[in-house]
N, C-alpha and C positions, 0 to 999 in steps of 0.2 A: 504494500500500500504506500502511496506517496504521502510525504509529510507536507503540511501547509505551513509549518514553521521553518525557521532557519535550519540548515543541515546540522546534524550533530557534530560531524567532523568535516572540516574544510582544510584542504591543502592547497596552497597557492604558490606556483612557481618554484617547487622544491628542486634544489640542485644538490647533488652529492658527488664529490670527487674523491678518488683514491689515487693520489699522485697525479699523473697525467691522464688517468682514465676517468671519464665522466660517466658515472653509473646512473645518475638521474639528471635529466636535462630539462628543467623547467616544468616538472609534472604538477598539474592541478587536478584535484579529485575531491568530490564531496560524497558523504554518506548520510542518509536520513535515518532517524530512529525508526525501528520497525521494518527495515528493508534489508535485503540481501544483495550485496554488490559483488559480482565476480571480478577477479583480477587475473588476467591471463596474458600469456606471452611466451615466446620461446625461451630456452635457457640463455641467460645473460641479458634478458630484456629489462631487468631492474626490479622484478617483483619482490625478491627477498630483501633488497636494499630498501625498498619503499616501506615494507611492513616493519623493518627494523627502525626506520625513522618514526613510524607511528607508535611503536612500542617503546621508544626511548633508548634503544640499543645503539643507534647512530644519531648524531646531530647533523642537521642539514648545513651545507655551506652557504646556501641562500634560500630565500623563500620564507613563507610564514605558515603557521598553523593556527586554527581556531577550533575550540572544542566547547560544545554547548553554547555557541554564540560569542565566546570570549577568546581573545588572543591567548595563546599558551605556548610555553617552551617545555617540551617533554624532556627533562634533563636526564632521566634514566628509567629503566623498567619499573623500579619501585614507585616512582612518581606517576607513571602511566597507570599502574594499578590503583593508586590513590584517587585519581580523577575518574576512574571507571573504564579503563582499557585493559583487556586481558587478551593474551595471545597464546594459542595452543599450537606449538611447533610440531613439525613432522615427527621428530624423535620422541615426543610426548614427555620425556624426562620423568618417568615413573620409577619407583623403587620396587623391583620385582619381588623382594622378600617381605613386603608389607601387603596387607589386604587393601581393599578399595577404600575403606574409611581411613586407614592409616595414610594412604597417599593423598586423599582429599584434604586432610587436616595436617599434613606434614609441615612443620614449622609454625603452625598456628593451632596446636592441640588445645582442646578444651580440658581444663584442669579442675579436678574436684576440690583439692586442697593442697597446700604445700607451696614452698617458695624456694628460690635459689636452685641448687643442683638437684634437690629432692622434691619431686612432684608426683602426685597421683592423678593419672588421667581419668577423665570421665568417658570411658569407652562406650558405655551405653548411649550417652547423648550423642557422641560422634557417629555411632552407627545409625542412630535414628535420623540425625541430620543428613548423613550421607544418603540414606534411603529417600529422604524428602527431596534432595537435590536431583537424584536420578529419576524420581517420579515426576519431577517438573519437566523432564525430557521424555516422559513416557517409557522409562526403562526400569528394570528391576535390578537390585543389587545381587551379585552372586552370593553364594552361601557365606555366612559370616566366617571369617578366618581364612578364606581362600586367598592365597597369595596372588598378586596381580600377574606374576610371571607365569601362572597357570591358566590365565584367561585367554580368550581368543582376541584377535586383533581388533575386532569391532567393540568388544567389551572394554578393552584397554583404552580405546579412543573415547568411549563413553565416560570412563572414569576421569580421563584427562579433561574433558569438557566440563564435567560436573565439578571438578576442582576449580576450574576457572569461574564457574557460576557462584561459588561460595561467597564471593565479594559483591554479588549483585551488580555486575558490570553493565555499563551502558553500551559498550561496543566490544564484540568478540571477534578476533581475527583467527580464522582456521586455515592453517597451512597444510595443504595436501592431506585432508582428513581421511581420504579413502585409499591412500597409497598402500599397495601390497595387501589390500583386503579382498576376500572372495566376493563374488557378485552379490550374493544374498546379504552379507554383512555391509557391503558398501551401500546398498540401497537403504538399509536401516540407518546408517550413519548420516546419509544425505537427508533424512527426515529432520535431523536436528536443527539445521539452519532455519528452516521454515518454522519449526516450533519456537525457536528463540525469537524470530521476527514477529510471530503472532503475539508474543509477550512484550513487545515494544523494544526489544534489544536490536541494535544495529549489528550486522554481520558482514565482514569481508571474507570472502571465500577464494582462496588461491588453489587452483587445480590445473593439471595438464589434461585432464579428461574433459574435453569441451562439452560433450553431451551432458555430463553431470552438471556442469555450470549452467547450461541452457535449461535444465530441468528444475532448478531450485532458486534461481536468482531473479531479481527485478531489473537490474541493470548489469552491464558487463563493460569493464574498462580494459582496453587492450594496450599493453606496453610493447614497444619495439626499440631496441638499442637505447634504452634509457628515456624514451619519449612516449607520451601518451598519443597514440595514433587514432583511437576511437573511443567513444563513450556511447554505448548503445542501449536502447530499451530492449530487454530480452524478448518480449513478445513480438517485436518487429524485426528481429534478426534471425539468422540461420547459421548452421554449422559451416556452410560454404563461405558465408560472409566473414565469419570469425577467422577462418583459415586465411582468407585473402588479406585481412589486416595483419595477422600475425607474421606471415611470410613476406609482407611488403611488396605485393605485386603491383603492376602498373595500374590496376583498378583503384588501389588505395591512393596511389600518387595522384591519379586523375581527379579523385574526390577532394584533394587538398589536405589530406591527413598526414602525408609523409613529407 
């Protein structure tokens, strides 16, 4: 659904250089609350660099950002979380020897009592909260005590997304969420962006699987060689058009996007 208010996230003329290499060359992008925006492009197009600017891992060399209608400098990932931006990277960063609840609350455990180095965790409350978070996504928590390392790829992805939701973010960035998943699990994971959007959360979805992006997004932004070459309404585009912009064919040049 389209927002009638200012975009939640606005990037204007973002430039990022690494020595003599220009990774992002004046990229502008907006994301409304309650929408899913796909970010696509070939390897080296600048997708990873852009989301690291959004998440605070990189600082832009030029350009500006606005979040919630106000200018913002996202100094680091911790600050990004503070203002409501969560990123779920492709590697998930889960601890295989902990269960789902342990991963969701890792570093922010709920304590029953105690201070300093000796604390007693409220495992029951963490388990209950973990189930509530997964239920928000229409998912069920695996058996209590099951180590994350024993879960399927789709279940692990669900745990990682649930961990991000614990802070009640306004924007969630999903980096290749269906990578290496079986078809059935991939389809289940792809329901999550739409579920989040229906709850008012803005979602940026990065994926090399273009049909997946077409299936779940409201808009699709295409990057090529560090530049934005297209910003398309999903309902009005096609797989063939996306490929045209990604590879930089004469059609894209003729349209004035390259």
